[in-house]
Gaussian input, Z-matrix of N, CA and C with variables (Angstrom, degrees):
# hf/3-21g

backbone

0 1
 N
 C     1     B1
 C     2     B2     1     A1
 N     3     B3     2     A2     1     D1
 C     4     B4     3     A3     2     D2
 C     5     B5     4     A4     3     D3
 N     6     B6     5     A5     4     D4
 C     7     B7     6     A6     5     D5
 C     8     B8     7     A7     6     D6
 N     9     B9     8     A8     7     D7
 C    10    B10     9     A9     8     D8
 C    11    B11    10    A10     9     D9
 N    12    B12    11    A11    10    D10
 C    13    B13    12    A12    11    D11
 C    14    B14    13    A13    12    D12
 N    15    B15    14    A14    13    D13
 C    16    B16    15    A15    14    D14
 C    17    B17    16    A16    15    D15
 N    18    B18    17    A17    16    D16
 C    19    B19    18    A18    17    D17
 C    20    B20    19    A19    18    D18
 N    21    B21    20    A20    19    D19
 C    22    B22    21    A21    20    D20
 C    23    B23    22    A22    21    D21
 N    24    B24    23    A23    22    D22
 C    25    B25    24    A24    23    D23
 C    26    B26    25    A25    24    D24
 N    27    B27    26    A26    25    D25
 C    28    B28    27    A27    26    D26
 C    29    B29    28    A28    27    D27
 N    30    B30    29    A29    28    D28
 C    31    B31    30    A30    29    D29
 C    32    B32    31    A31    30    D30
 N    33    B33    32    A32    31    D31
 C    34    B34    33    A33    32    D32
 C    35    B35    34    A34    33    D33
 N    36    B36    35    A35    34    D34
 C    37    B37    36    A36    35    D35
 C    38    B38    37    A37    36    D36
 N    39    B39    38    A38    37    D37
 C    40    B40    39    A39    38    D38
 C    41    B41    40    A40    39    D39
 N    42    B42    41    A41    40    D40
 C    43    B43    42    A42    41    D41
 C    44    B44    43    A43    42    D42
 N    45    B45    44    A44    43    D43
 C    46    B46    45    A45    44    D44
 C    47    B47    46    A46    45    D45
 N    48    B48    47    A47    46    D46
 C    49    B49    48    A48    47    D47
 C    50    B50    49    A49    48    D48
 N    51    B51    50    A50    49    D49
 C    52    B52    51    A51    50    D50
 C    53    B53    52    A52    51    D51
 N    54    B54    53    A53    52    D52
 C    55    B55    54    A54    53    D53
 C    56    B56    55    A55    54    D54
 N    57    B57    56    A56    55    D55
 C    58    B58    57    A57    56    D56
 C    59    B59    58    A58    57    D57
 N    60    B60    59    A59    58    D58
 C    61    B61    60    A60    59    D59
 C    62    B62    61    A61    60    D60
 N    63    B63    62    A62    61    D61
 C    64    B64    63    A63    62    D62
 C    65    B65    64    A64    63    D63
 N    66    B66    65    A65    64    D64
 C    67    B67    66    A66    65    D65
 C    68    B68    67    A67    66    D66
 N    69    B69    68    A68    67    D67
 C    70    B70    69    A69    68    D68
 C    71    B71    70    A70    69    D69
 N    72    B72    71    A71    70    D70
 C    73    B73    72    A72    71    D71
 C    74    B74    73    A73    72    D72
 N    75    B75    74    A74    73    D73
 C    76    B76    75    A75    74    D74
 C    77    B77    76    A76    75    D75
 N    78    B78    77    A77    76    D76
 C    79    B79    78    A78    77    D77
 C    80    B80    79    A79    78    D78
 N    81    B81    80    A80    79    D79
 C    82    B82    81    A81    80    D80
 C    83    B83    82    A82    81    D81
 N    84    B84    83    A83    82    D82
 C    85    B85    84    A84    83    D83
 C    86    B86    85    A85    84    D84
 N    87    B87    86    A86    85    D85
 C    88    B88    87    A87    86    D86
 C    89    B89    88    A88    87    D87
 N    90    B90    89    A89    88    D88
 C    91    B91    90    A90    89    D89
 C    92    B92    91    A91    90    D90
 N    93    B93    92    A92    91    D91
 C    94    B94    93    A93    92    D92
 C    95    B95    94    A94    93    D93
 N    96    B96    95    A95    94    D94
 C    97    B97    96    A96    95    D95
 C    98    B98    97    A97    96    D96
 N    99    B99    98    A98    97    D97
 C   100   B100    99    A99    98    D98
 C   101   B101   100   A100    99    D99
 N   102   B102   101   A101   100   D100
 C   103   B103   102   A102   101   D101
 C   104   B104   103   A103   102   D102
 N   105   B105   104   A104   103   D103
 C   106   B106   105   A105   104   D104
 C   107   B107   106   A106   105   D105
 N   108   B108   107   A107   106   D106
 C   109   B109   108   A108   107   D107
 C   110   B110   109   A109   108   D108
 N   111   B111   110   A110   109   D109
 C   112   B112   111   A111   110   D110
 C   113   B113   112   A112   111   D111
 N   114   B114   113   A113   112   D112
 C   115   B115   114   A114   113   D113
 C   116   B116   115   A115   114   D114
 N   117   B117   116   A116   115   D115
 C   118   B118   117   A117   116   D116
 C   119   B119   118   A118   117   D117
 N   120   B120   119   A119   118   D118
 C   121   B121   120   A120   119   D119
 C   122   B122   121   A121   120   D120
 N   123   B123   122   A122   121   D121
 C   124   B124   123   A123   122   D122
 C   125   B125   124   A124   123   D123
 N   126   B126   125   A125   124   D124
 C   127   B127   126   A126   125   D125
 C   128   B128   127   A127   126   D126
 N   129   B129   128   A128   127   D127
 C   130   B130   129   A129   128   D128
 C   131   B131   130   A130   129   D129
 N   132   B132   131   A131   130   D130
 C   133   B133   132   A132   131   D131
 C   134   B134   133   A133   132   D132
 N   135   B135   134   A134   133   D133
 C   136   B136   135   A135   134   D134
 C   137   B137   136   A136   135   D135
 N   138   B138   137   A137   136   D136
 C   139   B139   138   A138   137   D137
 C   140   B140   139   A139   138   D138
 N   141   B141   140   A140   139   D139
 C   142   B142   141   A141   140   D140
 C   143   B143   142   A142   141   D141
 N   144   B144   143   A143   142   D142
 C   145   B145   144   A144   143   D143
 C   146   B146   145   A145   144   D144
 N   147   B147   146   A146   145   D145
 C   148   B148   147   A147   146   D146
 C   149   B149   148   A148   147   D147
 N   150   B150   149   A149   148   D148
 C   151   B151   150   A150   149   D149
 C   152   B152   151   A151   150   D150
 N   153   B153   152   A152   151   D151
 C   154   B154   153   A153   152   D152
 C   155   B155   154   A154   153   D153
 N   156   B156   155   A155   154   D154
 C   157   B157   156   A156   155   D155
 C   158   B158   157   A157   156   D156
 N   159   B159   158   A158   157   D157
 C   160   B160   159   A159   158   D158
 C   161   B161   160   A160   159   D159
 N   162   B162   161   A161   160   D160
 C   163   B163   162   A162   161   D161
 C   164   B164   163   A163   162   D162
 N   165   B165   164   A164   163   D163
 C   166   B166   165   A165   164   D164
 C   167   B167   166   A166   165   D165
 N   168   B168   167   A167   166   D166
 C   169   B169   168   A168   167   D167
 C   170   B170   169   A169   168   D168
 N   171   B171   170   A170   169   D169
 C   172   B172   171   A171   170   D170
 C   173   B173   172   A172   171   D171
 N   174   B174   173   A173   172   D172
 C   175   B175   174   A174   173   D173
 C   176   B176   175   A175   174   D174
 N   177   B177   176   A176   175   D175
 C   178   B178   177   A177   176   D176
 C   179   B179   178   A178   177   D177
 N   180   B180   179   A179   178   D178
 C   181   B181   180   A180   179   D179
 C   182   B182   181   A181   180   D180
 N   183   B183   182   A182   181   D181
 C   184   B184   183   A183   182   D182
 C   185   B185   184   A184   183   D183
 N   186   B186   185   A185   184   D184
 C   187   B187   186   A186   185   D185
 C   188   B188   187   A187   186   D186
 N   189   B189   188   A188   187   D187
 C   190   B190   189   A189   188   D188
 C   191   B191   190   A190   189   D189
 N   192   B192   191   A191   190   D190
 C   193   B193   192   A192   191   D191
 C   194   B194   193   A193   192   D192
 N   195   B195   194   A194   193   D193
 C   196   B196   195   A195   194   D194
 C   197   B197   196   A196   195   D195
 N   198   B198   197   A197   196   D196
 C   199   B199   198   A198   197   D197
 C   200   B200   199   A199   198   D198
 N   201   B201   200   A200   199   D199
 C   202   B202   201   A201   200   D200
 C   203   B203   202   A202   201   D201
 N   204   B204   203   A203   202   D202
 C   205   B205   204   A204   203   D203
 C   206   B206   205   A205   204   D204
 N   207   B207   206   A206   205   D205
 C   208   B208   207   A207   206   D206
 C   209   B209   208   A208   207   D207
 N   210   B210   209   A209   208   D208
 C   211   B211   210   A210   209   D209
 C   212   B212   211   A211   210   D210
 N   213   B213   212   A212   211   D211
 C   214   B214   213   A213   212   D212
 C   215   B215   214   A214   213   D213
 N   216   B216   215   A215   214   D214
 C   217   B217   216   A216   215   D215
 C   218   B218   217   A217   216   D216
 N   219   B219   218   A218   217   D217
 C   220   B220   219   A219   218   D218
 C   221   B221   220   A220   219   D219
 N   222   B222   221   A221   220   D220
 C   223   B223   222   A222   221   D221
 C   224   B224   223   A223   222   D222
 N   225   B225   224   A224   223   D223
 C   226   B226   225   A225   224   D224
 C   227   B227   226   A226   225   D225
 N   228   B228   227   A227   226   D226
 C   229   B229   228   A228   227   D227
 C   230   B230   229   A229   228   D228
 N   231   B231   230   A230   229   D229
 C   232   B232   231   A231   230   D230
 C   233   B233   232   A232   231   D231
 N   234   B234   233   A233   232   D232
 C   235   B235   234   A234   233   D233
 C   236   B236   235   A235   234   D234
 N   237   B237   236   A236   235   D235
 C   238   B238   237   A237   236   D236
 C   239   B239   238   A238   237   D237
 N   240   B240   239   A239   238   D238
 C   241   B241   240   A240   239   D239
 C   242   B242   241   A241   240   D240
 N   243   B243   242   A242   241   D241
 C   244   B244   243   A243   242   D242
 C   245   B245   244   A244   243   D243
 N   246   B246   245   A245   244   D244
 C   247   B247   246   A246   245   D245
 C   248   B248   247   A247   246   D246
 N   249   B249   248   A248   247   D247
 C   250   B250   249   A249   248   D248
 C   251   B251   250   A250   249   D249

   B1=1.4415
   B2=1.5495
   B3=1.2835
   B4=1.4690
   B5=1.5266
   B6=1.2964
   B7=1.4260
   B8=1.5218
   B9=1.3175
   B10=1.4590
   B11=1.4998
   B12=1.3568
   B13=1.4552
   B14=1.5180
   B15=1.2620
   B16=1.4740
   B17=1.5213
   B18=1.2978
   B19=1.4853
   B20=1.5511
   B21=1.2789
   B22=1.4532
   B23=1.5135
   B24=1.2811
   B25=1.4353
   B26=1.4955
   B27=1.3336
   B28=1.4353
   B29=1.4964
   B30=1.3161
   B31=1.4687
   B32=1.5504
   B33=1.2784
   B34=1.4898
   B35=1.5101
   B36=1.3351
   B37=1.4887
   B38=1.5249
   B39=1.2936
   B40=1.4569
   B41=1.4978
   B42=1.2955
   B43=1.4357
   B44=1.5387
   B45=1.3271
   B46=1.4559
   B47=1.5438
   B48=1.3013
   B49=1.4615
   B50=1.5532
   B51=1.3217
   B52=1.4854
   B53=1.5325
   B54=1.3428
   B55=1.4117
   B56=1.5114
   B57=1.3541
   B58=1.4425
   B59=1.5475
   B60=1.3269
   B61=1.4456
   B62=1.5160
   B63=1.3409
   B64=1.4355
   B65=1.5092
   B66=1.2816
   B67=1.4526
   B68=1.5200
   B69=1.3064
   B70=1.4698
   B71=1.5434
   B72=1.3213
   B73=1.4898
   B74=1.5251
   B75=1.3158
   B76=1.4395
   B77=1.5433
   B78=1.3184
   B79=1.4364
   B80=1.5525
   B81=1.3505
   B82=1.4470
   B83=1.5393
   B84=1.3144
   B85=1.4397
   B86=1.4984
   B87=1.3201
   B88=1.4744
   B89=1.5580
   B90=1.3038
   B91=1.4710
   B92=1.5126
   B93=1.2904
   B94=1.4416
   B95=1.5353
   B96=1.2881
   B97=1.4817
   B98=1.4882
   B99=1.3636
   B100=1.4741
   B101=1.5385
   B102=1.3150
   B103=1.4572
   B104=1.5453
   B105=1.3100
   B106=1.4883
   B107=1.5273
   B108=1.3213
   B109=1.4502
   B110=1.5373
   B111=1.3227
   B112=1.5240
   B113=1.5305
   B114=1.3279
   B115=1.4691
   B116=1.5538
   B117=1.3059
   B118=1.4733
   B119=1.5229
   B120=1.2935
   B121=1.4458
   B122=1.5118
   B123=1.2953
   B124=1.4796
   B125=1.5354
   B126=1.3318
   B127=1.4777
   B128=1.5237
   B129=1.3035
   B130=1.4371
   B131=1.5511
   B132=1.3332
   B133=1.4302
   B134=1.5299
   B135=1.3178
   B136=1.4935
   B137=1.5401
   B138=1.3007
   B139=1.4631
   B140=1.5219
   B141=1.3864
   B142=1.4435
   B143=1.5043
   B144=1.3571
   B145=1.4758
   B146=1.5152
   B147=1.3237
   B148=1.4857
   B149=1.5090
   B150=1.3573
   B151=1.4783
   B152=1.5369
   B153=1.3204
   B154=1.4748
   B155=1.4868
   B156=1.3858
   B157=1.4723
   B158=1.4948
   B159=1.3484
   B160=1.4704
   B161=1.5246
   B162=1.3206
   B163=1.4781
   B164=1.5400
   B165=1.3264
   B166=1.4376
   B167=1.5204
   B168=1.3249
   B169=1.4525
   B170=1.5177
   B171=1.3249
   B172=1.4728
   B173=1.5415
   B174=1.3396
   B175=1.4410
   B176=1.4870
   B177=1.2900
   B178=1.4522
   B179=1.5349
   B180=1.2946
   B181=1.4501
   B182=1.5166
   B183=1.3121
   B184=1.4708
   B185=1.5100
   B186=1.2970
   B187=1.4284
   B188=1.4781
   B189=1.3109
   B190=1.4439
   B191=1.5208
   B192=1.2987
   B193=1.4932
   B194=1.5636
   B195=1.3373
   B196=1.4926
   B197=1.5407
   B198=1.3049
   B199=1.4554
   B200=1.5390
   B201=1.3043
   B202=1.4561
   B203=1.5385
   B204=1.2708
   B205=1.4337
   B206=1.5578
   B207=1.3100
   B208=1.4615
   B209=1.5389
   B210=1.3084
   B211=1.4596
   B212=1.5274
   B213=1.3264
   B214=1.4892
   B215=1.5430
   B216=1.3037
   B217=1.4808
   B218=1.5223
   B219=1.2988
   B220=1.4672
   B221=1.5234
   B222=1.3232
   B223=1.4291
   B224=1.5423
   B225=1.2667
   B226=1.5003
   B227=1.5314
   B228=1.3108
   B229=1.4863
   B230=1.5035
   B231=1.3299
   B232=1.4517
   B233=1.5153
   B234=1.3458
   B235=1.5068
   B236=1.5353
   B237=1.3068
   B238=1.4698
   B239=1.4981
   B240=1.3186
   B241=1.4441
   B242=1.4908
   B243=1.3301
   B244=1.5098
   B245=1.5302
   B246=1.3314
   B247=1.4421
   B248=1.5407
   B249=1.3562
   B250=1.4588
   B251=1.4480
   A1=107.70
   A2=115.64
   A3=119.38
   A4=107.25
   A5=115.30
   A6=122.00
   A7=108.79
   A8=117.17
   A9=120.44
   A10=109.76
   A11=117.30
   A12=119.90
   A13=109.99
   A14=120.89
   A15=127.27
   A16=113.28
   A17=115.26
   A18=120.75
   A19=108.83
   A20=115.85
   A21=119.88
   A22=110.51
   A23=119.29
   A24=123.49
   A25=109.48
   A26=117.08
   A27=122.02
   A28=109.49
   A29=117.25
   A30=121.04
   A31=107.24
   A32=113.59
   A33=119.95
   A34=115.08
   A35=116.04
   A36=120.17
   A37=113.54
   A38=119.34
   A39=122.54
   A40=112.17
   A41=119.27
   A42=121.71
   A43=110.60
   A44=118.69
   A45=120.01
   A46=111.44
   A47=116.33
   A48=121.32
   A49=111.67
   A50=114.89
   A51=119.23
   A52=110.50
   A53=116.86
   A54=118.22
   A55=114.58
   A56=115.31
   A57=123.01
   A58=111.72
   A59=117.97
   A60=123.37
   A61=111.60
   A62=117.28
   A63=121.12
   A64=114.10
   A65=118.34
   A66=121.99
   A67=112.24
   A68=116.05
   A69=119.01
   A70=112.30
   A71=112.73
   A72=116.90
   A73=111.62
   A74=118.48
   A75=122.23
   A76=111.66
   A77=115.46
   A78=119.59
   A79=111.94
   A80=117.09
   A81=120.73
   A82=109.83
   A83=115.79
   A84=117.55
   A85=112.52
   A86=116.62
   A87=121.98
   A88=108.34
   A89=116.57
   A90=121.01
   A91=113.16
   A92=117.02
   A93=121.38
   A94=111.76
   A95=117.33
   A96=122.19
   A97=114.84
   A98=115.32
   A99=119.86
   A100=109.47
   A101=115.09
   A102=119.81
   A103=108.41
   A104=116.31
   A105=119.22
   A106=113.08
   A107=115.60
   A108=118.45
   A109=113.01
   A110=113.89
   A111=119.28
   A112=110.77
   A113=116.49
   A114=118.13
   A115=109.94
   A116=118.32
   A117=121.39
   A118=108.94
   A119=120.83
   A120=119.83
   A121=113.06
   A122=115.81
   A123=119.85
   A124=111.36
   A125=115.91
   A126=120.53
   A127=110.55
   A128=118.04
   A129=121.34
   A130=112.39
   A131=115.72
   A132=119.89
   A133=110.59
   A134=117.27
   A135=123.45
   A136=107.91
   A137=116.54
   A138=122.39
   A139=110.77
   A140=116.68
   A141=120.88
   A142=110.85
   A143=118.32
   A144=122.64
   A145=112.47
   A146=113.45
   A147=119.30
   A148=111.72
   A149=114.88
   A150=119.94
   A151=112.94
   A152=114.49
   A153=119.64
   A154=115.06
   A155=116.08
   A156=118.90
   A157=112.89
   A158=116.29
   A159=120.16
   A160=111.87
   A161=114.71
   A162=117.72
   A163=111.33
   A164=118.42
   A165=120.88
   A166=114.16
   A167=116.61
   A168=121.87
   A169=115.55
   A170=115.20
   A171=117.21
   A172=114.84
   A173=117.22
   A174=120.84
   A175=112.51
   A176=119.31
   A177=124.92
   A178=109.68
   A179=119.25
   A180=121.43
   A181=113.43
   A182=115.62
   A183=120.76
   A184=108.19
   A185=117.67
   A186=122.05
   A187=113.71
   A188=118.72
   A189=123.80
   A190=111.05
   A191=117.06
   A192=122.33
   A193=108.97
   A194=114.78
   A195=118.78
   A196=111.64
   A197=115.86
   A198=118.45
   A199=114.20
   A200=115.19
   A201=120.38
   A202=111.40
   A203=116.53
   A204=121.12
   A205=111.27
   A206=115.68
   A207=121.84
   A208=111.40
   A209=115.45
   A210=120.63
   A211=111.49
   A212=116.15
   A213=117.86
   A214=115.86
   A215=117.54
   A216=120.99
   A217=110.32
   A218=116.75
   A219=119.78
   A220=107.23
   A221=114.41
   A222=120.50
   A223=109.56
   A224=116.57
   A225=122.35
   A226=108.97
   A227=115.06
   A228=119.57
   A229=112.01
   A230=117.76
   A231=122.42
   A232=111.45
   A233=115.28
   A234=119.51
   A235=109.25
   A236=118.90
   A237=121.15
   A238=110.87
   A239=117.62
   A240=119.16
   A241=117.29
   A242=113.70
   A243=117.73
   A244=114.07
   A245=116.55
   A246=117.78
   A247=113.68
   A248=114.36
   A249=121.34
   A250=112.39
   D1=131.12
   D2=-177.87
   D3=-91.27
   D4=131.02
   D5=176.79
   D6=-100.31
   D7=133.17
   D8=177.47
   D9=-80.51
   D10=90.33
   D11=179.68
   D12=-94.86
   D13=-14.01
   D14=-179.62
   D15=61.93
   D16=21.19
   D17=178.22
   D18=-80.02
   D19=150.75
   D20=173.57
   D21=-65.17
   D22=145.94
   D23=174.18
   D24=-145.71
   D25=164.99
   D26=176.88
   D27=-129.34
   D28=85.83
   D29=-177.89
   D30=-99.92
   D31=94.62
   D32=-178.64
   D33=-69.66
   D34=-11.62
   D35=-176.30
   D36=-93.07
   D37=4.44
   D38=-174.78
   D39=-54.14
   D40=-52.65
   D41=-176.14
   D42=-69.33
   D43=-34.26
   D44=174.82
   D45=-64.32
   D46=-37.82
   D47=176.32
   D48=-65.01
   D49=-43.00
   D50=180.00
   D51=-66.44
   D52=-28.07
   D53=-177.65
   D54=-69.73
   D55=-12.86
   D56=177.70
   D57=-95.30
   D58=11.55
   D59=-179.69
   D60=-56.55
   D61=-44.76
   D62=-178.90
   D63=-59.20
   D64=-37.94
   D65=175.30
   D66=-64.42
   D67=-41.91
   D68=177.34
   D69=-68.82
   D70=-38.89
   D71=175.02
   D72=-60.98
   D73=-41.55
   D74=176.55
   D75=-61.39
   D76=-35.61
   D77=178.93
   D78=-69.19
   D79=-37.17
   D80=172.46
   D81=-60.38
   D82=-44.69
   D83=178.55
   D84=-61.04
   D85=-44.89
   D86=-177.99
   D87=-61.49
   D88=-48.48
   D89=-178.43
   D90=-65.23
   D91=-28.46
   D92=-179.61
   D93=-80.08
   D94=-18.03
   D95=179.26
   D96=76.57
   D97=13.39
   D98=-178.97
   D99=-91.73
   D100=147.72
   D101=174.18
   D102=-78.21
   D103=169.65
   D104=-174.54
   D105=-60.32
   D106=-39.47
   D107=179.71
   D108=-60.86
   D109=-50.34
   D110=-178.99
   D111=-66.02
   D112=-39.86
   D113=179.44
   D114=-65.22
   D115=-41.83
   D116=177.00
   D117=-59.98
   D118=-36.95
   D119=177.43
   D120=-61.08
   D121=-41.00
   D122=176.47
   D123=-62.44
   D124=-32.20
   D125=179.51
   D126=-79.46
   D127=-15.89
   D128=-179.42
   D129=81.44
   D130=27.38
   D131=179.82
   D132=-133.17
   D133=173.00
   D134=179.72
   D135=-77.81
   D136=152.19
   D137=178.25
   D138=-55.74
   D139=-48.50
   D140=-177.89
   D141=-59.64
   D142=-42.08
   D143=176.60
   D144=-56.48
   D145=-44.80
   D146=179.77
   D147=-61.29
   D148=-50.55
   D149=-176.43
   D150=-67.56
   D151=-49.53
   D152=-172.80
   D153=-76.05
   D154=-31.07
   D155=-173.37
   D156=-106.47
   D157=-48.64
   D158=-173.35
   D159=-85.20
   D160=-50.49
   D161=-175.85
   D162=-64.33
   D163=-33.14
   D164=179.05
   D165=-84.17
   D166=-3.07
   D167=175.34
   D168=83.92
   D169=9.31
   D170=-178.50
   D171=-79.53
   D172=-15.07
   D173=-177.62
   D174=-125.61
   D175=137.31
   D176=177.83
   D177=-83.78
   D178=153.29
   D179=178.07
   D180=-67.28
   D181=151.67
   D182=172.11
   D183=-117.29
   D184=176.25
   D185=-177.94
   D186=-61.84
   D187=-36.75
   D188=177.97
   D189=-60.03
   D190=-46.62
   D191=-179.39
   D192=-65.25
   D193=-46.50
   D194=-179.79
   D195=-61.60
   D196=-41.19
   D197=178.76
   D198=-67.10
   D199=-37.05
   D200=176.47
   D201=-67.94
   D202=-40.52
   D203=176.63
   D204=-62.29
   D205=-45.43
   D206=179.49
   D207=-64.99
   D208=-36.03
   D209=-179.26
   D210=-69.92
   D211=-37.50
   D212=-171.08
   D213=-105.98
   D214=-14.10
   D215=-174.65
   D216=-131.78
   D217=143.26
   D218=175.36
   D219=-86.53
   D220=90.72
   D221=-177.80
   D222=-149.91
   D223=142.97
   D224=-178.18
   D225=-76.59
   D226=132.66
   D227=172.51
   D228=-62.78
   D229=-39.01
   D230=176.20
   D231=-56.76
   D232=-43.14
   D233=178.56
   D234=-67.86
   D235=-43.57
   D236=-179.66
   D237=-60.83
   D238=-44.39
   D239=-179.62
   D240=-78.38
   D241=-41.80
   D242=-170.16
   D243=-121.99
   D244=-3.96
   D245=179.51
   D246=73.72
   D247=21.13
   D248=-179.31
   D249=-114.31

């Protein structure tokens, strides 16, 4: 559980953690039992965009994707972004 202490920190691994977003996104898809097309609809994007850009790790999440995930799946945004 993350506590909001508002202390300064130096987490040099943030961007490396975010780069693994696609793998965590694929895990959400797998656990939900949805195929790529249906999962992409929940994200509000095209199936090709999901497979070619997000699932392969070439694209970082934006607010639209994060909000759609939060709306439709019980998953922590911190975990999605950082694996924490």
